C-alpha positions in Angstrom: 83.1 208.5 55.2 81.3 206.0 56.7 83.1 202.6 56.0 80.8 199.8 54.9 80.8 197.3 57.1 80.9 193.2 55.9 79.4 190.0 57.5 82.1 187.0 56.5 82.6 184.1 57.6 85.9 183.5 59.3 87.8 181.0 60.2 89.5 180.6 63.9 93.3 180.3 63.3 93.7 180.2 67.6 91.9 180.3 70.9 93.8 180.6 73.8 93.4 181.7 77.8 95.8 184.1 79.0 94.5 184.9 82.2 91.8 183.9 84.4 88.7 183.0 82.6 90.0 185.6 79.7 91.1 184.7 76.3 92.5 185.8 72.7 90.9 184.7 69.8 92.7 184.9 66.0 90.3 184.8 63.2 91.0 185.0 59.5 89.1 186.8 57.6 88.7 188.2 53.5 91.3 190.7 52.7 88.4 192.4 51.7 86.6 193.1 55.2 88.2 196.5 55.5 90.8 198.1 57.4 89.7 198.3 61.4 90.7 201.9 63.6 91.5 201.2 66.9 88.3 201.3 69.2 86.2 199.5 66.4 84.1 196.9 67.0 82.5 193.2 65.5 79.5 191.3 65.8 81.1 188.0 66.9 78.9 184.7 66.2 80.2 180.9 66.2 79.5 179.1 63.3 78.0 180.5 60.0 74.3 178.9 60.3 71.6 179.3 62.6 72.2 179.5 66.1 70.2 180.4 69.5 72.8 182.4 69.9 72.8 186.1 69.2 76.0 188.2 68.2 78.2 189.8 70.6 80.1 192.9 70.4 83.7 192.3 70.7 86.3 195.6 70.2 89.7 194.6 68.2 92.5 194.0 69.2 94.7 194.0 66.7 94.7 193.6 63.5 97.6 191.9 60.9 97.3 192.4 57.1 98.8 188.5 54.9 97.8 189.6 51.3 94.3 188.0 50.5 93.4 187.3 53.7 93.5 190.3 57.0 93.4 188.5 60.9 91.9 190.0 63.7 91.9 189.3 67.4 89.6 189.5 69.9 89.7 189.5 72.9 87.4 188.6 75.6 86.1 187.3 79.0 83.4 184.2 79.9 80.6 185.6 81.3 77.6 183.8 79.9 76.7 180.9 77.8 78.1 182.9 74.4 81.1 183.5 76.0 81.5 180.1 76.5 81.2 178.5 73.8 83.4 181.0 71.8 86.3 179.3 74.5 85.7 176.1 73.3 86.0 177.3 69.4 89.6 175.7 68.4 91.8 176.0 65.3 90.0 175.8 61.6 86.5 176.2 63.5 84.3 178.6 61.4 82.7 182.0 62.8 80.2 184.9 61.4 81.7 188.4 61.7 79.8 191.6 60.9 82.2 194.6 60.7 84.1 196.7 60.9 81.2 198.9 62.8 81.4 202.3 65.1 83.3 204.8 65.6 87.1 204.7 66.2 89.7 206.7 68.2 91.3 210.0 66.7 94.3 208.6 66.3 97.1 211.8 65.8 96.1 213.7 68.8 98.6 214.9 71.7 102.3 214.4 71.7 101.7 212.7 75.5 98.9 209.5 75.4 97.5 208.3 79.1 96.1 204.8 78.1 93.5 204.2 81.2 91.9 200.1 80.8 89.3 198.4 82.9 89.6 194.6 82.5 88.8 193.5 78.9 88.4 197.3 78.0 92.3 197.1 77.6 91.8 195.7 74.2 91.1 198.2 72.1 93.7 200.7 73.6 96.7 197.7 73.0 95.3 198.4 69.3 95.5 202.1 70.1 99.4 201.7 71.3 100.7 199.9 69.0 99.4 202.5 65.6 100.6 205.1 67.5 103.8 203.4 67.9 104.0 202.4 64.5 103.1 205.4 62.6 106.1 207.7 64.5 108.5 207.4 61.9 106.2 210.1 60.3 105.1 212.3 63.3 108.1 211.4 66.2 107.8 209.9 69.2 105.0 209.9 71.1 105.6 209.1 74.9 102.8 206.7 76.2 101.5 205.6 79.5 99.1 203.2 80.2 97.1 202.6 83.3 95.8 198.9 84.0 92.9 198.3 86.2 91.5 194.7 87.6 89.8 192.9 90.7 92.9 191.1 91.1 96.1 189.6 90.3 94.9 186.9 87.8 92.4 189.4 87.0 94.9 191.3 85.0 95.0 190.9 81.1 96.6 192.8 78.4 100.1 194.1 80.4 102.3 192.0 78.2 100.9 193.5 74.8 101.2 197.0 75.9 104.4 196.7 77.3 105.9 196.9 74.1 103.8 199.7 73.3 104.0 201.8 76.2 107.0 203.8 77.9 105.7 202.2 81.1 102.4 200.0 82.4 100.8 201.0 85.7 98.5 198.9 87.7 96.3 198.8 90.3 93.8 196.2 91.9 91.3 196.3 94.3 92.9 193.9 96.5 96.0 195.3 95.9 97.8 191.9 95.1 99.6 193.5 92.5 100.7 197.1 92.0 98.7 200.1 93.5 95.8 198.9 95.8 92.6 200.5 94.8 90.9 201.3 91.3 92.8 202.0 88.5 91.0 205.7 88.6 93.1 206.1 91.9 96.1 205.4 90.8 95.3 208.2 88.0 94.0 210.4 90.3 97.6 210.2 92.3 99.5 211.5 89.0 97.5 213.8 87.0 98.3 217.0 88.4 102.0 216.0 87.1 101.0 215.6 83.4 101.2 218.7 81.1 97.3 220.0 80.3 97.5 221.1 76.7 100.1 218.2 75.7 97.9 215.1 77.1 95.0 213.2 75.6 93.3 210.2 77.5 91.9 207.4 75.7 89.9 205.0 78.0 87.6 201.8 77.7 85.9 200.2 80.1 82.7 199.5 82.6 80.5 202.7 82.9 81.6 202.9 86.8 85.1 203.1 85.4 84.8 206.3 82.9 81.8 207.4 85.4 85.2 207.9 87.8 87.9 208.9 84.8 85.3 211.8 83.8 85.2 213.1 88.2 88.9 213.1 88.0 89.1 214.9 84.7 86.4 217.2 85.7 88.7 220.8 85.1 91.6 219.6 84.4 91.5 220.5 80.8 92.6 217.4 79.8 90.5 216.2 76.2 89.2 212.5 76.5 87.8 209.9 74.6 86.1 207.3 76.1 84.8 203.6 74.2 81.9 202.7 75.7 81.0 199.0 76.6 77.3 198.5 76.4 75.3 195.6 75.4 73.8 195.7 71.7 71.5 193.6 69.8 72.4 194.4 66.4 75.4 196.5 66.0 74.2 198.6 63.2 72.1 201.0 65.4 68.4 199.6 64.0 67.1 198.2 67.4 68.3 201.6 69.6 68.9 199.0 72.8 72.5 200.7 73.2 71.7 204.8 73.7 73.4 206.3 76.0 72.4 209.9 77.2 74.4 212.6 75.8 75.0 216.1 76.2 74.4 218.6 73.0 75.6 222.1 71.9 72.6 223.7 72.6 73.0 222.6 76.5 69.9 219.9 76.1 70.2 216.8 76.8 69.4 213.2 74.1 70.3 210.1 72.9 73.3 208.6 71.0 73.2 205.2 69.6 77.1 203.2 70.7 76.9 201.0 68.1 76.2 203.7 65.2 77.3 206.9 66.8 80.1 205.5 69.1 81.6 203.0 71.1 84.1 205.9 70.8 82.8 209.7 72.4 84.2 212.0 74.0 83.9 212.2 77.4 83.0 215.9 77.8 79.5 215.0 75.3 78.0 212.1 78.4 76.3 212.4 80.4 77.5 210.6 83.6 75.0 211.1 85.9 72.1 209.6 84.0 70.9 207.5 86.5 
């Protein structure tokens, strides 16, 4: 059943830099905002009135119920005017939040879970890992291994949030300043042969180039994978069609699906990774 989205005024509770140019903002919202599934996102905008800045999509990193209110965390990197303005927000400032939006990850698959993250794509995977661990009392222990990639050591984010929920966290940096020297998908390629294919599922989020490389790694492996796509969005509710991606349809033809509505989480095999 499709979840109802709400546009709410939130209050900033904290906004802190966690790595070079990367921040985590915690926002308090009314308790009726709704339960967020890992992989879902919100459209976020500083302030409550008219603004020249459009709302921007951010994956939810965590959600905490506090009685009459709920708190969500968003992980973001400063890359332009909108995120630069976000970095200036302080405790008590008001913000505009629309959500929860989109399709999240399937939560109950696999006795082994591999997480593959690039940059701020780690955000929904932190949420996913924490929730899988919280559900273990009913379903038994799940082994979770995370692969986290970044350009260099100073750009690595989220590892300290993943570690309490993972059995192992492996790091790759392009320049070799921490962990494996190379991309996160190259690191995973070295290990994929050691995983029992039918028992493993992969959850991934990051730039399209990373996800496309991951698709090549998993090609023919028989490992189920879901990916959370990062695309530019104007509306977040499927009206503008600006975030459509090319997909393979069941009859062998191709079509397009909206990342904000039918995604952002897709089965990896459904995406046309060779789209120009």
